[in-house]
LUMBAKOL-618245 format. One record per residue (C-alpha): z, x, y; residue number from 1; residue in one letter. Coordinates in Angstrom, 2 decimals, decimal comma. Example, Ala and Ser with C-alpha at 12.3 -4.5 7.8 and 13.67 -1.06 7.14 Angstrom:
BEGIN
<atom Z="7,80" X="12,30" Y="-4,50" n="1" res="A"/>
<atom Z="7,14" X="13,67" Y="-1,06" n="2" res="S"/>
***
This chain:
BEGIN
<atom Z="-20,08" X="126,53" Y="133,41" n="1" res="M"/>
<atom Z="-20,22" X="129,94" Y="135,00" n="2" res="Q"/>
<atom Z="-17,82" X="132,65" Y="136,09" n="3" res="V"/>
<atom Z="-17,79" X="133,30" Y="139,84" n="4" res="A"/>
<atom Z="-15,98" X="135,38" Y="142,43" n="5" res="L"/>
<atom Z="-14,40" X="133,54" Y="145,38" n="6" res="V"/>
<atom Z="-15,73" X="135,16" Y="148,57" n="7" res="L"/>
<atom Z="-13,77" X="132,98" Y="150,99" n="8" res="G"/>
<atom Z="-13,37" X="129,51" Y="152,47" n="9" res="N"/>
<atom Z="-16,10" X="127,30" Y="153,90" n="10" res="A"/>
<atom Z="-15,38" X="125,17" Y="156,95" n="11" res="I"/>
<atom Z="-17,13" X="121,86" Y="157,48" n="12" res="S"/>
<atom Z="-16,75" X="119,70" Y="160,56" n="13" res="T"/>
<atom Z="-18,57" X="116,81" Y="158,88" n="14" res="V"/>
<atom Z="-18,06" X="115,90" Y="155,22" n="15" res="K"/>
<atom Z="-18,79" X="113,00" Y="152,95" n="16" res="H"/>
<atom Z="-15,65" X="110,84" Y="152,88" n="17" res="R"/>
<atom Z="-15,10" X="111,61" Y="149,17" n="18" res="S"/>
<atom Z="-14,62" X="115,28" Y="150,12" n="19" res="L"/>
<atom Z="-12,15" X="114,78" Y="152,96" n="20" res="E"/>
<atom Z="-9,04" X="116,94" Y="152,44" n="21" res="N"/>
<atom Z="-10,81" X="118,95" Y="149,72" n="22" res="V"/>
<atom Z="-10,87" X="122,72" Y="150,16" n="23" res="K"/>
<atom Z="-14,37" X="124,21" Y="150,04" n="24" res="L"/>
<atom Z="-14,99" X="127,76" Y="148,82" n="25" res="L"/>
<atom Z="-17,92" X="130,15" Y="148,99" n="26" res="V"/>
<atom Z="-18,36" X="131,52" Y="145,45" n="27" res="C"/>
<atom Z="-20,67" X="134,21" Y="144,10" n="28" res="Q"/>
<atom Z="-21,79" X="133,40" Y="140,54" n="29" res="P"/>
<atom Z="-21,44" X="136,40" Y="138,23" n="30" res="L"/>
<atom Z="-23,51" X="137,57" Y="135,27" n="31" res="G"/>
<atom Z="-22,37" X="137,75" Y="131,65" n="32" res="A"/>
<atom Z="-20,69" X="141,11" Y="132,32" n="33" res="D"/>
<atom Z="-18,38" X="139,41" Y="134,85" n="34" res="G"/>
<atom Z="-19,35" X="141,91" Y="137,56" n="35" res="K"/>
<atom Z="-23,02" X="141,69" Y="138,54" n="36" res="S"/>
<atom Z="-24,23" X="138,98" Y="140,91" n="37" res="R"/>
<atom Z="-26,18" X="136,11" Y="139,39" n="38" res="D"/>
<atom Z="-28,04" X="134,28" Y="142,15" n="39" res="G"/>
<atom Z="-27,04" X="133,21" Y="145,63" n="40" res="S"/>
<atom Z="-23,52" X="132,18" Y="146,67" n="41" res="P"/>
<atom Z="-22,71" X="128,46" Y="146,40" n="42" res="V"/>
<atom Z="-20,29" X="126,08" Y="148,12" n="43" res="I"/>
<atom Z="-17,69" X="124,83" Y="145,63" n="44" res="V"/>
<atom Z="-15,05" X="122,09" Y="145,87" n="45" res="A"/>
<atom Z="-11,64" X="123,46" Y="144,91" n="46" res="D"/>
<atom Z="-9,04" X="121,21" Y="143,29" n="47" res="Y"/>
<atom Z="-7,30" X="124,16" Y="141,55" n="48" res="M"/>
<atom Z="-5,97" X="126,19" Y="144,49" n="49" res="G"/>
<atom Z="-8,16" X="129,29" Y="144,15" n="50" res="A"/>
<atom Z="-8,20" X="131,97" Y="146,83" n="51" res="G"/>
<atom Z="-10,46" X="134,73" Y="148,10" n="52" res="A"/>
<atom Z="-10,90" X="137,57" Y="145,62" n="53" res="G"/>
<atom Z="-10,03" X="135,48" Y="142,56" n="54" res="E"/>
<atom Z="-12,35" X="134,95" Y="139,63" n="55" res="T"/>
<atom Z="-12,93" X="131,30" Y="138,74" n="56" res="V"/>
<atom Z="-14,91" X="129,15" Y="136,34" n="57" res="I"/>
<atom Z="-17,27" X="126,79" Y="138,17" n="58" res="I"/>
<atom Z="-19,52" X="123,99" Y="137,00" n="59" res="T"/>
<atom Z="-22,53" X="122,21" Y="138,46" n="60" res="S"/>
<atom Z="-22,13" X="119,12" Y="136,26" n="61" res="D"/>
<atom Z="-21,59" X="116,68" Y="139,11" n="62" res="G"/>
<atom Z="-21,36" X="113,59" Y="136,90" n="63" res="A"/>
<atom Z="-18,59" X="115,08" Y="134,76" n="64" res="A"/>
<atom Z="-16,65" X="116,23" Y="137,82" n="65" res="V"/>
<atom Z="-16,93" X="112,83" Y="139,48" n="66" res="R"/>
<atom Z="-15,55" X="111,26" Y="136,29" n="67" res="E"/>
<atom Z="-12,80" X="113,89" Y="135,90" n="68" res="L"/>
<atom Z="-11,51" X="113,42" Y="139,46" n="69" res="Y"/>
<atom Z="-12,24" X="109,69" Y="139,72" n="70" res="G"/>
<atom Z="-14,78" X="110,04" Y="142,52" n="71" res="L"/>
<atom Z="-17,39" X="107,34" Y="143,00" n="72" res="Q"/>
<atom Z="-20,67" X="107,90" Y="144,84" n="73" res="N"/>
<atom Z="-19,81" X="111,48" Y="145,74" n="74" res="S"/>
<atom Z="-22,43" X="114,15" Y="146,48" n="75" res="P"/>
<atom Z="-20,17" X="116,69" Y="144,76" n="76" res="L"/>
<atom Z="-22,25" X="119,24" Y="142,87" n="77" res="R"/>
<atom Z="-20,14" X="122,38" Y="142,25" n="78" res="W"/>
<atom Z="-16,41" X="122,53" Y="141,56" n="79" res="T"/>
<atom Z="-13,78" X="124,96" Y="140,26" n="80" res="V"/>
<atom Z="-12,76" X="124,10" Y="136,69" n="81" res="L"/>
<atom Z="-10,27" X="126,89" Y="136,19" n="82" res="G"/>
<atom Z="-8,86" X="130,24" Y="137,28" n="83" res="L"/>
<atom Z="-9,65" X="133,33" Y="135,20" n="84" res="V"/>
<atom Z="-6,61" X="135,41" Y="134,24" n="85" res="D"/>
<atom Z="-8,49" X="138,11" Y="132,38" n="86" res="D"/>
<atom Z="-12,04" X="138,98" Y="131,33" n="87" res="M"/>
<atom Z="-13,02" X="140,94" Y="128,22" n="88" res="P"/>
<atom Z="-14,88" X="144,18" Y="128,92" n="89" res="D"/>
<atom Z="-17,85" X="145,47" Y="126,91" n="90" res="A"/>
<atom Z="-15,55" X="146,65" Y="124,09" n="91" res="S"/>
<atom Z="-13,97" X="143,19" Y="123,79" n="92" res="G"/>
<atom Z="-10,55" X="144,16" Y="125,12" n="93" res="S"/>
<atom Z="-9,13" X="142,06" Y="127,94" n="94" res="A"/>
<atom Z="-8,92" X="143,42" Y="131,45" n="95" res="Q"/>
<atom Z="-6,07" X="141,61" Y="133,18" n="96" res="T"/>
<atom Z="-6,75" X="140,61" Y="136,77" n="97" res="K"/>
<atom Z="-3,90" X="140,56" Y="139,27" n="98" res="G"/>
<atom Z="-3,70" X="137,56" Y="141,54" n="99" res="I"/>
<atom Z="-2,68" X="138,11" Y="145,13" n="100" res="E"/>
<atom Z="-2,18" X="135,28" Y="147,57" n="101" res="R"/>
***
């Protein structure tokens, strides 16, 4: 699992049938501080309703996600597991994030 920032939506004209009607997001994985970039952006399946600018928890455990959502023979690799409401700063106090849609 990793914290990531949603950069925006991805549009696909051709998808595997298990991903039809699934929103795809472009997410930037973040470092342990919750701010610095950690690698290249990834395409993530979104079953949670996340939007651009939100901080999310993503996972690359494809087998677990296929089991969780009942998908068989899906190429699904990354998915949103949850939306982050707040992140602790270096002092340990929570910094509440506003959600705008």
